[in-house]
Biopython code that builds the backbone (N, CA, C, O; Angstrom):
import numpy as np
from Bio.PDB.StructureBuilder import StructureBuilder

atoms = [
    (1, "MET", "N", (5.229, -4.018, -3.759)),
    (1, "MET", "CA", (5.576, -3.191, -4.888)),
    (1, "MET", "C", (5.647, -1.746, -4.418)),
    (1, "MET", "O", (4.784, -1.306, -3.659)),
    (2, "PRO", "N", (6.638, -1.009, -4.846)),
    (2, "PRO", "CA", (6.788, 0.357, -4.364)),
    (2, "PRO", "C", (5.745, 1.355, -4.893)),
    (2, "PRO", "O", (5.683, 2.483, -4.404)),
    (3, "ILE", "N", (4.933, 0.966, -5.871)),
    (3, "ILE", "CA", (3.853, 1.834, -6.339)),
    (3, "ILE", "C", (2.565, 1.402, -5.629)),
    (3, "ILE", "O", (2.141, 0.251, -5.736)),
    (4, "ARG", "N", (1.958, 2.334, -4.912)),
    (4, "ARG", "CA", (0.706, 2.042, -4.216)),
    (4, "ARG", "C", (-0.436, 2.792, -4.887)),
    (4, "ARG", "O", (-0.265, 3.921, -5.347)),
    (5, "VAL", "N", (-1.593, 2.161, -4.939)),
    (5, "VAL", "CA", (-2.801, 2.773, -5.482)),
    (5, "VAL", "C", (-3.636, 3.256, -4.305)),
    (5, "VAL", "O", (-3.947, 2.485, -3.396)),
    (6, "THR", "N", (-3.996, 4.527, -4.325)),
    (6, "THR", "CA", (-4.734, 5.120, -3.206)),
    (6, "THR", "C", (-6.199, 5.374, -3.579)),
    (6, "THR", "O", (-6.802, 6.354, -3.141)),
    (7, "LEU", "N", (-6.748, 4.491, -4.382)),
    (7, "LEU", "CA", (-8.125, 4.633, -4.840)),
    (7, "LEU", "C", (-9.116, 4.612, -3.680)),
    (7, "LEU", "O", (-10.105, 5.345, -3.700)),
    (8, "ASP", "N", (-8.865, 3.790, -2.680)),
    (8, "ASP", "CA", (-9.786, 3.726, -1.538)),
    (8, "ASP", "C", (-9.875, 5.070, -0.819)),
    (8, "ASP", "O", (-10.960, 5.493, -0.422)),
    (9, "ARG", "N", (-8.747, 5.733, -0.655)),
    (9, "ARG", "CA", (-8.725, 7.053, -0.006)),
    (9, "ARG", "C", (-9.493, 8.075, -0.854)),
    (9, "ARG", "O", (-10.250, 8.893, -0.331)),
    (10, "MET", "N", (-9.282, 8.010, -2.169)),
    (10, "MET", "CA", (-9.951, 8.959, -3.062)),
    (10, "MET", "C", (-11.468, 8.735, -3.056)),
    (10, "MET", "O", (-12.240, 9.693, -3.070)),
    (11, "LEU", "N", (-11.883, 7.478, -3.037)),
    (11, "LEU", "CA", (-13.317, 7.182, -2.978)),
    (11, "LEU", "C", (-13.921, 7.711, -1.678)),
    (11, "LEU", "O", (-15.022, 8.262, -1.680)),
    (12, "LEU", "N", (-13.210, 7.546, -0.590)),
    (12, "LEU", "CA", (-13.681, 8.041, 0.704)),
    (12, "LEU", "C", (-13.807, 9.564, 0.684)),
    (12, "LEU", "O", (-14.806, 10.114, 1.146)),
    (13, "GLU", "N", (-12.791, 10.242, 0.148)),
    (13, "GLU", "CA", (-12.816, 11.701, 0.077)),
    (13, "GLU", "C", (-13.957, 12.200, -0.804)),
    (13, "GLU", "O", (-14.544, 13.246, -0.529)),
    (14, "ARG", "N", (-14.272, 11.453, -1.863)),
    (14, "ARG", "CA", (-15.318, 11.859, -2.803)),
    (14, "ARG", "C", (-16.695, 11.340, -2.394)),
    (14, "ARG", "O", (-17.696, 11.618, -3.054)),
    (15, "ARG", "N", (-16.731, 10.582, -1.294)),
    (15, "ARG", "CA", (-17.977, 9.964, -0.818)),
    (15, "ARG", "C", (-18.665, 9.200, -1.941)),
    (15, "ARG", "O", (-19.863, 9.349, -2.181)),
    (16, "MET", "N", (-17.872, 8.380, -2.619)),
    (16, "MET", "CA", (-18.359, 7.600, -3.746)),
    (16, "MET", "C", (-18.092, 6.126, -3.475)),
    (16, "MET", "O", (-17.044, 5.761, -2.943)),
    (17, "SER", "N", (-19.043, 5.291, -3.842)),
    (17, "SER", "CA", (-18.850, 3.854, -3.659)),
    (17, "SER", "C", (-18.094, 3.275, -4.847)),
    (17, "SER", "O", (-18.036, 3.874, -5.920)),
    (18, "LEU", "N", (-17.526, 2.113, -4.634)),
    (18, "LEU", "CA", (-16.831, 1.412, -5.708)),
    (18, "LEU", "C", (-17.815, 1.068, -6.826)),
    (18, "LEU", "O", (-17.471, 1.132, -8.006)),
    (19, "THR", "N", (-19.028, 0.708, -6.449)),
    (19, "THR", "CA", (-20.067, 0.379, -7.434)),
    (19, "THR", "C", (-20.403, 1.587, -8.301)),
    (19, "THR", "O", (-20.536, 1.464, -9.519)),
    (20, "GLU", "N", (-20.538, 2.741, -7.680)),
    (20, "GLU", "CA", (-20.845, 3.958, -8.441)),
    (20, "GLU", "C", (-19.706, 4.288, -9.405)),
    (20, "GLU", "O", (-19.949, 4.666, -10.550)),
    (21, "LEU", "N", (-18.465, 4.144, -8.941)),
    (21, "LEU", "CA", (-17.333, 4.422, -9.812)),
    (21, "LEU", "C", (-17.283, 3.438, -10.974)),
    (21, "LEU", "O", (-16.972, 3.822, -12.102)),
    (22, "CYS", "N", (-17.586, 2.183, -10.705)),
    (22, "CYS", "CA", (-17.643, 1.172, -11.776)),
    (22, "CYS", "C", (-18.638, 1.586, -12.855)),
    (22, "CYS", "O", (-18.338, 1.522, -14.048)),
    (23, "ASP", "N", (-19.802, 2.005, -12.431)),
    (23, "ASP", "CA", (-20.841, 2.421, -13.377)),
    (23, "ASP", "C", (-20.403, 3.637, -14.185)),
    (23, "ASP", "O", (-20.638, 3.696, -15.392)),
    (24, "ARG", "N", (-19.777, 4.596, -13.536)),
    (24, "ARG", "CA", (-19.366, 5.822, -14.216)),
    (24, "ARG", "C", (-18.225, 5.591, -15.205)),
    (24, "ARG", "O", (-18.189, 6.197, -16.275)),
    (25, "VAL", "N", (-17.296, 4.712, -14.838)),
    (25, "VAL", "CA", (-16.093, 4.500, -15.643)),
    (25, "VAL", "C", (-16.289, 3.390, -16.670)),
    (25, "VAL", "O", (-15.630, 3.383, -17.710)),
    (26, "GLY", "N", (-17.191, 2.450, -16.384)),
    (26, "GLY", "CA", (-17.397, 1.340, -17.300)),
    (26, "GLY", "C", (-16.385, 0.226, -17.137)),
    (26, "GLY", "O", (-16.030, -0.451, -18.102)),
    (27, "ILE", "N", (-15.921, 0.039, -15.909)),
    (27, "ILE", "CA", (-14.964, -1.023, -15.574)),
    (27, "ILE", "C", (-15.695, -2.018, -14.676)),
    (27, "ILE", "O", (-16.530, -1.628, -13.860)),
    (28, "THR", "N", (-15.383, -3.289, -14.828)),
    (28, "THR", "CA", (-16.040, -4.288, -13.990)),
    (28, "THR", "C", (-15.615, -4.110, -12.535)),
    (28, "THR", "O", (-14.529, -3.612, -12.240)),
    (29, "MET", "N", (-16.492, -4.526, -11.650)),
    (29, "MET", "CA", (-16.207, -4.461, -10.217)),
    (29, "MET", "C", (-14.948, -5.267, -9.895)),
    (29, "MET", "O", (-14.128, -4.841, -9.082)),
    (30, "ALA", "N", (-14.796, -6.420, -10.526)),
    (30, "ALA", "CA", (-13.627, -7.272, -10.271)),
    (30, "ALA", "C", (-12.328, -6.547, -10.643)),
    (30, "ALA", "O", (-11.368, -6.561, -9.873)),
    (31, "ASN", "N", (-12.298, -5.925, -11.805)),
    (31, "ASN", "CA", (-11.073, -5.234, -12.239)),
    (31, "ASN", "C", (-10.776, -4.015, -11.389)),
    (31, "ASN", "O", (-9.619, -3.752, -11.059)),
    (32, "LEU", "N", (-11.807, -3.271, -11.033)),
    (32, "LEU", "CA", (-11.589, -2.102, -10.191)),
    (32, "LEU", "C", (-11.154, -2.518, -8.788)),
    (32, "LEU", "O", (-10.357, -1.825, -8.156)),
    (33, "SER", "N", (-11.664, -3.621, -8.308)),
    (33, "SER", "CA", (-11.280, -4.136, -6.997)),
    (33, "SER", "C", (-9.811, -4.561, -6.993)),
    (33, "SER", "O", (-9.095, -4.319, -6.021)),
    (34, "ILE", "N", (-9.368, -5.189, -8.072)),
    (34, "ILE", "CA", (-7.957, -5.578, -8.197)),
    (34, "ILE", "C", (-7.070, -4.339, -8.136)),
    (34, "ILE", "O", (-6.026, -4.347, -7.484)),
    (35, "LEU", "N", (-7.483, -3.295, -8.806)),
    (35, "LEU", "CA", (-6.721, -2.046, -8.783)),
    (35, "LEU", "C", (-6.741, -1.436, -7.387)),
    (35, "LEU", "O", (-5.708, -0.997, -6.881)),
    (36, "LYS", "N", (-7.908, -1.411, -6.771)),
    (36, "LYS", "CA", (-8.076, -0.806, -5.441)),
    (36, "LYS", "C", (-7.241, -1.512, -4.372)),
    (36, "LYS", "O", (-6.692, -0.863, -3.482)),
    (37, "THR", "N", (-7.148, -2.824, -4.461)),
    (37, "THR", "CA", (-6.410, -3.567, -3.437)),
    (37, "THR", "C", (-4.906, -3.623, -3.706)),
    (37, "THR", "O", (-4.156, -4.201, -2.920)),
    (38, "GLY", "N", (-4.466, -3.028, -4.808)),
    (38, "GLY", "CA", (-3.038, -2.989, -5.112)),
    (38, "GLY", "C", (-2.516, -4.262, -5.749)),
    (38, "GLY", "O", (-1.302, -4.466, -5.792)),
    (39, "LYS", "N", (-3.381, -5.114, -6.239)),
    (39, "LYS", "CA", (-2.949, -6.377, -6.845)),
    (39, "LYS", "C", (-2.741, -6.266, -8.347)),
    (39, "LYS", "O", (-2.290, -7.219, -8.983)),
    (40, "ALA", "N", (-3.066, -5.113, -8.920)),
    (40, "ALA", "CA", (-2.889, -4.921, -10.365)),
    (40, "ALA", "C", (-1.407, -4.775, -10.693)),
    (40, "ALA", "O", (-0.660, -4.128, -9.959)),
    (41, "LYS", "N", (-0.997, -5.372, -11.787)),
    (41, "LYS", "CA", (0.385, -5.262, -12.253)),
    (41, "LYS", "C", (0.557, -4.107, -13.218)),
    (41, "LYS", "O", (1.676, -3.645, -13.440)),
    (42, "ALA", "N", (-0.537, -3.637, -13.791)),
    (42, "ALA", "CA", (-0.499, -2.545, -14.762)),
    (42, "ALA", "C", (-1.860, -1.874, -14.798)),
    (42, "ALA", "O", (-2.860, -2.431, -14.344)),
    (43, "VAL", "N", (-1.877, -0.666, -15.346)),
    (43, "VAL", "CA", (-3.128, 0.047, -15.557)),
    (43, "VAL", "C", (-3.010, 0.788, -16.888)),
    (43, "VAL", "O", (-1.998, 1.437, -17.155)),
    (44, "ARG", "N", (-4.026, 0.691, -17.702)),
    (44, "ARG", "CA", (-4.030, 1.394, -18.987)),
    (44, "ARG", "C", (-4.212, 2.880, -18.748)),
    (44, "ARG", "O", (-4.891, 3.297, -17.810)),
    (45, "PHE", "N", (-3.595, 3.675, -19.613)),
    (45, "PHE", "CA", (-3.767, 5.118, -19.516)),
    (45, "PHE", "C", (-5.226, 5.509, -19.711)),
    (45, "PHE", "O", (-5.696, 6.466, -19.095)),
    (46, "SER", "N", (-5.943, 4.787, -20.553)),
    (46, "SER", "CA", (-7.362, 5.106, -20.768)),
    (46, "SER", "C", (-8.160, 4.869, -19.482)),
    (46, "SER", "O", (-9.091, 5.617, -19.182)),
    (47, "THR", "N", (-7.801, 3.841, -18.730)),
    (47, "THR", "CA", (-8.458, 3.578, -17.446)),
    (47, "THR", "C", (-8.105, 4.662, -16.444)),
    (47, "THR", "O", (-8.976, 5.171, -15.738)),
    (48, "LEU", "N", (-6.834, 5.014, -16.380)),
    (48, "LEU", "CA", (-6.381, 6.063, -15.470)),
    (48, "LEU", "C", (-7.057, 7.391, -15.811)),
    (48, "LEU", "O", (-7.467, 8.140, -14.924)),
    (49, "GLU", "N", (-7.165, 7.668, -17.111)),
    (49, "GLU", "CA", (-7.839, 8.890, -17.552)),
    (49, "GLU", "C", (-9.301, 8.905, -17.106)),
    (49, "GLU", "O", (-9.780, 9.921, -16.602)),
    (50, "ALA", "N", (-10.012, 7.798, -17.282)),
    (50, "ALA", "CA", (-11.411, 7.716, -16.893)),
    (50, "ALA", "C", (-11.570, 7.867, -15.378)),
    (50, "ALA", "O", (-12.495, 8.535, -14.916)),
    (51, "LEU", "N", (-10.690, 7.261, -14.619)),
    (51, "LEU", "CA", (-10.744, 7.387, -13.161)),
    (51, "LEU", "C", (-10.528, 8.835, -12.743)),
    (51, "LEU", "O", (-11.257, 9.364, -11.905)),
    (52, "CYS", "N", (-9.523, 9.467, -13.333)),
    (52, "CYS", "CA", (-9.233, 10.868, -12.995)),
    (52, "CYS", "C", (-10.391, 11.779, -13.386)),
    (52, "CYS", "O", (-10.724, 12.713, -12.656)),
    (53, "ARG", "N", (-10.996, 11.514, -14.522)),
    (53, "ARG", "CA", (-12.131, 12.328, -14.979)),
    (53, "ARG", "C", (-13.290, 12.212, -13.986)),
    (53, "ARG", "O", (-13.860, 13.226, -13.583)),
    (54, "GLU", "N", (-13.637, 10.998, -13.594)),
    (54, "GLU", "CA", (-14.785, 10.796, -12.713)),
    (54, "GLU", "C", (-14.518, 11.202, -11.271)),
    (54, "GLU", "O", (-15.436, 11.609, -10.560)),
    (55, "LEU", "N", (-13.276, 11.094, -10.841)),
    (55, "LEU", "CA", (-12.928, 11.463, -9.468)),
    (55, "LEU", "C", (-12.424, 12.902, -9.362)),
    (55, "LEU", "O", (-12.132, 13.396, -8.273)),
    (56, "ASN", "N", (-12.330, 13.566, -10.526)),
    (56, "ASN", "CA", (-11.847, 14.953, -10.577)),
    (56, "ASN", "C", (-10.503, 15.084, -9.845)),
    (56, "ASN", "O", (-10.357, 15.865, -8.905)),
    (57, "CYS", "N", (-9.531, 14.291, -10.312)),
    (57, "CYS", "CA", (-8.218, 14.285, -9.674)),
    (57, "CYS", "C", (-7.119, 14.125, -10.724)),
    (57, "CYS", "O", (-7.395, 14.005, -11.917)),
    (58, "GLN", "N", (-5.907, 14.126, -10.271)),
    (58, "GLN", "CA", (-4.733, 13.920, -11.118)),
    (58, "GLN", "C", (-4.215, 12.498, -10.902)),
    (58, "GLN", "O", (-4.479, 11.901, -9.859)),
    (59, "PRO", "N", (-3.476, 11.944, -11.880)),
    (59, "PRO", "CA", (-2.921, 10.588, -11.705)),
    (59, "PRO", "C", (-2.104, 10.448, -10.423)),
    (59, "PRO", "O", (-2.135, 9.403, -9.773)),
    (60, "GLY", "N", (-1.385, 11.487, -10.068)),
    (60, "GLY", "CA", (-0.580, 11.449, -8.848)),
    (60, "GLY", "C", (-1.404, 11.377, -7.573)),
    (60, "GLY", "O", (-0.880, 11.047, -6.509)),
    (61, "ASP", "N", (-2.694, 11.685, -7.679)),
    (61, "ASP", "CA", (-3.580, 11.546, -6.525)),
    (61, "ASP", "C", (-3.954, 10.089, -6.294)),
    (61, "ASP", "O", (-4.362, 9.716, -5.194)),
    (62, "LEU", "N", (-3.816, 9.261, -7.333)),
    (62, "LEU", "CA", (-4.195, 7.853, -7.260)),
    (62, "LEU", "C", (-3.015, 6.914, -7.107)),
    (62, "LEU", "O", (-3.164, 5.795, -6.616)),
    (63, "LEU", "N", (-1.832, 7.370, -7.532)),
    (63, "LEU", "CA", (-0.636, 6.525, -7.507)),
    (63, "LEU", "C", (0.440, 7.187, -6.663)),
    (63, "LEU", "O", (0.739, 8.369, -6.836)),
    (64, "VAL", "N", (1.019, 6.421, -5.751)),
    (64, "VAL", "CA", (2.054, 6.935, -4.859)),
    (64, "VAL", "C", (3.270, 6.018, -4.935)),
    (64, "VAL", "O", (3.138, 4.796, -4.870)),
    (65, "PHE", "N", (4.449, 6.610, -5.071)),
    (65, "PHE", "CA", (5.689, 5.838, -5.055)),
    (65, "PHE", "C", (6.169, 5.747, -3.611)),
    (65, "PHE", "O", (6.403, 6.764, -2.958)),
    (66, "ASP", "N", (6.313, 4.515, -3.122)),
    (66, "ASP", "CA", (6.757, 4.262, -1.752)),
    (66, "ASP", "C", (8.019, 3.402, -1.827)),
    (66, "ASP", "O", (7.917, 2.176, -1.888)),
    (67, "PRO", "N", (9.209, 4.016, -1.825)),
    (67, "PRO", "CA", (10.444, 3.243, -1.994)),
    (67, "PRO", "C", (10.675, 2.214, -0.899)),
    (67, "PRO", "O", (11.455, 1.281, -1.092)),
    (68, "ASP", "N", (10.018, 2.361, 0.246)),
    (68, "ASP", "CA", (10.174, 1.396, 1.337)),
    (68, "ASP", "C", (9.139, 0.282, 1.278)),
    (68, "ASP", "O", (9.128, -0.603, 2.133)),
    (69, "GLY", "N", (8.261, 0.319, 0.264)),
    (69, "GLY", "CA", (7.234, -0.717, 0.115)),
    (69, "GLY", "C", (7.880, -2.061, -0.182)),
    (69, "GLY", "O", (8.973, -2.123, -0.745)),
    (70, "ASP", "N", (7.204, -3.125, 0.197)),
    (70, "ASP", "CA", (7.721, -4.468, -0.035)),
    (70, "ASP", "C", (7.679, -4.808, -1.512)),
    (70, "ASP", "O", (6.634, -4.651, -2.144)),
    (71, "PRO", "N", (8.792, -5.271, -2.086)),
    (71, "PRO", "CA", (8.757, -5.705, -3.479)),
    (71, "PRO", "C", (7.901, -6.954, -3.619)),
    (71, "PRO", "O", (7.807, -7.766, -2.698)),
    (72, "ASP", "N", (7.290, -7.092, -4.764)),
    (72, "ASP", "CA", (6.435, -8.247, -5.033)),
    (72, "ASP", "C", (7.302, -9.486, -5.170)),
    (72, "ASP", "O", (8.296, -9.470, -5.896)),
    (73, "ASP", "N", (6.935, -10.573, -4.472)),
    (73, "ASP", "CA", (7.719, -11.809, -4.508)),
    (73, "ASP", "C", (7.790, -12.428, -5.890)),
    (73, "ASP", "O", (8.810, -13.014, -6.253)),
    (74, "ASP", "N", (6.712, -12.306, -6.675)),
    (74, "ASP", "CA", (6.696, -12.944, -7.982)),
    (74, "ASP", "C", (7.042, -11.981, -9.113)),
    (74, "ASP", "O", (6.796, -12.295, -10.278)),
    (75, "ASP", "N", (7.602, -10.829, -8.800)),
    (75, "ASP", "CA", (7.976, -9.861, -9.819)),
    (75, "ASP", "C", (9.327, -10.265, -10.410)),
    (75, "ASP", "O", (10.328, -10.267, -9.693)),
    (76, "PRO", "N", (9.380, -10.610, -11.716)),
    (76, "PRO", "CA", (10.620, -11.071, -12.313)),
    (76, "PRO", "C", (11.684, -9.977, -12.415)),
    (76, "PRO", "O", (12.857, -10.282, -12.632)),
    (77, "ASP", "N", (11.297, -8.713, -12.262)),
    (77, "ASP", "CA", (12.266, -7.631, -12.353)),
    (77, "ASP", "C", (12.981, -7.375, -11.029)),
    (77, "ASP", "O", (13.890, -6.548, -10.964)),
    (78, "VAL", "N", (12.576, -8.077, -9.978)),
    (78, "VAL", "CA", (13.176, -7.882, -8.662)),
    (78, "VAL", "C", (14.223, -8.965, -8.435)),
    (78, "VAL", "O", (13.916, -10.156, -8.467)),
    (79, "ASP", "N", (15.462, -8.539, -8.207)),
    (79, "ASP", "CA", (16.547, -9.466, -7.938)),
    (79, "ASP", "C", (16.685, -9.594, -6.421)),
    (79, "ASP", "O", (17.075, -8.642, -5.746)),
    (80, "GLU", "N", (16.365, -10.764, -5.896)),
    (80, "GLU", "CA", (16.401, -10.978, -4.461)),
    (80, "GLU", "C", (17.671, -11.696, -4.019)),
    (80, "GLU", "O", (17.760, -12.149, -2.878)),
    (81, "SER", "N", (18.653, -11.803, -4.912)),
    (81, "SER", "CA", (19.870, -12.562, -4.574)),
    (81, "SER", "C", (20.805, -11.783, -3.680)),
    (81, "SER", "O", (21.729, -12.359, -3.106)),
    (82, "GLY", "N", (20.588, -10.492, -3.547)),
    (82, "GLY", "CA", (21.391, -9.742, -2.606)),
    (82, "GLY", "C", (22.138, -8.701, -3.256)),
    (82, "GLY", "O", (22.875, -7.967, -2.597)),
]
sb = StructureBuilder()
sb.init_structure("model")
sb.init_model(0)
sb.init_chain("A")
sb.init_seg("    ")
for serial, (resi, resn, name, xyz) in enumerate(atoms, 1):
    if name == "N":
        sb.init_residue(resn, " ", resi, " ")
    sb.init_atom(name, np.array(xyz, "f"), 0.0, 1.0, " ", f" {name:<3s}", serial, name[0])
structure = sb.get_structure()
């Protein structure tokens, strides 16, 4: 997918663990892990807002558009016919 989540980089820069962020934001470890690994298909604005508040960042610090990224094989919006 051409949208990448850079949460791991932000956590490293903030010297914060995933567990600490889960506690601060009120999101389960499983859901935050899905977001961190780039497997999430969507993110709520309320979640993005909470992440930005706790990490003291902007949404663009967490989400990057990479036009050369591999499209998701199971994404119905991707036409692979050529």
